[in-house]
Every structure is written in structure tokens, then in C-alpha cells.
C-alpha positions in Angstrom: 0.0 0.0 0.0 1.1 3.5 -0.7 1.4 5.9 2.2 0.5 9.6 1.7 3.5 10.9 3.5 5.9 8.7 1.5 4.2 9.9 -1.7 4.7 13.5 -0.8 8.3 13.0 0.2 9.3 11.1 -2.9 7.6 13.7 -5.2 9.2 16.7 -3.5 11.1 19.0 -5.9 9.4 17.6 -9.0 6.7 19.2 -11.2 4.2 16.9 -9.6 4.9 17.9 -6.0 1.7 20.1 -5.7 -0.5 17.4 -7.2 1.1 14.8 -4.9 0.2 16.9 -1.8 -3.4 17.2 -3.1 -3.5 13.5 -3.7 -2.1 12.7 -0.2 -4.7 15.0 1.3 -7.5 13.1 -0.5 -6.0 9.8 0.5 -6.2 10.8 4.1 -9.8 12.0 3.7 -10.9 9.0 1.5 -8.9 5.9 1.8 -10.7 4.5 -1.2 -8.5 6.3 -3.6 -5.4 4.3 -2.6 -6.1 1.2 -4.7 -5.9 3.1 -8.0 -2.6 4.6 -6.9 -1.3 1.2 -5.6 -2.2 -0.2 -9.0 -0.2 2.6 -10.7 2.9 1.7 -8.6 2.9 -1.8 -10.1 5.8 -1.9 -12.6 5.6 -4.6 -15.2 7.3 -5.7 -18.5 9.7 -3.3 -20.1 9.4 -0.8 -17.3 10.6 -3.4 -14.8 13.4 -4.4 -17.1 14.4 -0.7 -17.3 14.6 -0.5 -13.5 16.8 -3.7 -13.4 18.9 -2.3 -16.2 19.6 0.8 -14.1 20.9 -1.4 -11.3 23.0 -3.5 -13.7 24.6 -0.5 -15.4 25.4 1.2 -12.1 27.1 -2.0 -10.9 28.9 -2.6 -14.3 30.3 0.9 -14.2 31.8 0.3 -10.8 33.3 -3.0 -11.9 34.7 -1.4 -15.1 36.1 1.5 -13.2 37.9 -0.8 -10.7 39.3 -3.0 -13.5 40.6 0.0 -15.5 42.1 1.4 -12.4 43.9 -1.8 -11.6 45.1 -2.1 -15.2 46.5 1.4 -15.2 48.1 0.9 -11.8 50.0 -2.3 -12.9 51.0 -0.7 -16.2 52.4 2.3 -14.4 54.0 0.2 -11.6 55.5 -2.2 -14.2 56.8 0.7 -16.3 58.6 2.3 -13.3 59.9 -0.9 -11.7 60.7 -3.3 -14.5 63.9 -2.1 -16.1 65.1 -3.5 -19.5 67.7 -5.8 -17.8 65.1 -7.3 -15.5 62.7 -7.9 -18.4 65.5 -9.6 -20.4 66.4 -11.8 -17.4 62.8 -12.8 -16.8 61.4 -13.2 -20.3 64.6 -13.9 -22.4 63.9 -11.3 -25.0 62.0 -8.1 -24.9 58.8 -7.7 -26.9 57.9 -4.0 -26.6 54.8 -2.2 -27.8 55.4 -0.1 -30.9 54.0 3.1 -29.3 55.6 2.6 -25.9 59.2 1.4 -25.7 59.2 0.9 -21.9 56.1 -1.3 -21.9 56.5 -5.0 -22.8 53.8 -7.1 -24.3 54.1 -9.4 -21.3 53.5 -6.6 -18.9 50.3 -5.6 -20.7 49.1 -9.2 -20.7 49.7 -9.6 -17.0 48.1 -6.3 -16.3 45.0 -7.3 -18.3 44.8 -10.6 -16.5 45.1 -9.0 -13.1 42.5 -6.3 -13.9 40.0 -8.9 -15.3 40.5 -11.1 -12.2 40.1 -8.1 -9.9 36.9 -7.1 -11.7 35.5 -10.7 -11.4 36.4 -10.8 -7.7 34.8 -7.4 -7.1 31.6 -8.6 -8.9 31.4 -11.7 -6.7 32.1 -9.6 -3.6 29.4 -7.1 -4.5 26.8 -9.8 -5.1 27.5 -11.8 -2.0 28.4 -9.1 0.7 25.2 -7.8 2.3 26.9 -4.7 3.9 28.2 -3.6 0.5 24.8 -4.1 -1.1 23.2 -2.0 1.6 25.6 0.8 1.2 25.7 0.8 -2.6 22.1 0.2 -3.4 20.7 2.7 -0.8 21.1 5.7 -3.1 20.0 3.9 -6.2 17.0 2.4 -4.4 15.9 5.8 -3.3 16.1 7.1 -6.9 14.2 4.2 -8.3 11.5 4.6 -5.6 11.2 8.2 -6.5 10.9 7.4 -10.2 8.1 4.8 -9.5 6.3 7.2 -7.1 6.4 10.1 -9.6 5.2 7.7 -12.3 2.3 6.6 -10.1 1.3 10.2 -9.4 1.5 11.0 -13.1 -0.6 8.1 -14.1 -3.2 8.9 -11.4 -3.3 12.6 -12.6 -3.6 11.5 -16.2 -6.5 9.2 -15.4 -8.6 11.9 -13.6 
């Protein structure tokens, strides 16, 4: 069930804020209006897929940002620490990139592997750790609740 105070709070600072306050007042006077509003909060089909997609994209952006950061760190660290003599000793012969003489192909390959592994680890951690989920999804959940509430008020206003 939709509560009047929650409806007003989620629609605050939107073009529908005034109508949401009117609707909340009517809900308090006549509780019979709430079923239509509750029906409008039901998100089905492509709308539901859109909300799930918002969550997935937000999570994917975090994973990609972490993986790119790890990749850049290991490339920079390897370029600073791995001298040509160390590379020759470890690999036998040096295969450098054409556009960067101090970066070996092996360094790039190892950096890609470690970045991909870090991204995979972070994804598993994000899915399984309840504390992380609570912290990460609190802001996104509030935004999605706001979107659904504004949509419900809009559909109710349109049907009147």
C-alpha cells in the first residue's frame, strides 16, 4: 500500500509535487483512492526491465572503473619498476609495444589478466556481501523509488 507521507516525500522537488500533496490529502480523507494509486505503482514488463537495467549499469560501471584502475596501476608500476635488464632476465627477449618502448607485451598481458581477475572478484564480492549491497544500493534504491512514485502520481493525474 502507498502511504500519503511517503508519496509527498518522494515527489518533493518535482513538477508533480503540488499534485502529490493534493492526492495525499485526498488519501487521508478518503482511503478508497489508494487502490488506484497502488495499481499505478505496479511496474511490469519493459518498465521493470528498465529499472533492473539501471541497477546493472550502475554495478557494471563500478566494476569497469575498478578494472581499468587496476590495469592502469599495474602498467604504471611495471613501467617504473621493470627495467630492461630485469625484463630480459625474466622473459629472455623483450617484446615492446610499438607506441611505448618501456612497456613490454608481457607486462600488458599480466596487467590485463590481473585487472580482469580483480573485476571478477569485485563482482562476486558485490553480489555476496550484504553490507556492500546495503551501502551501494541505498542511493540507487531511493532514486528508483522516486521514479516509481512520480510515475504513479503522473498516471493517477492523467486518469482523472
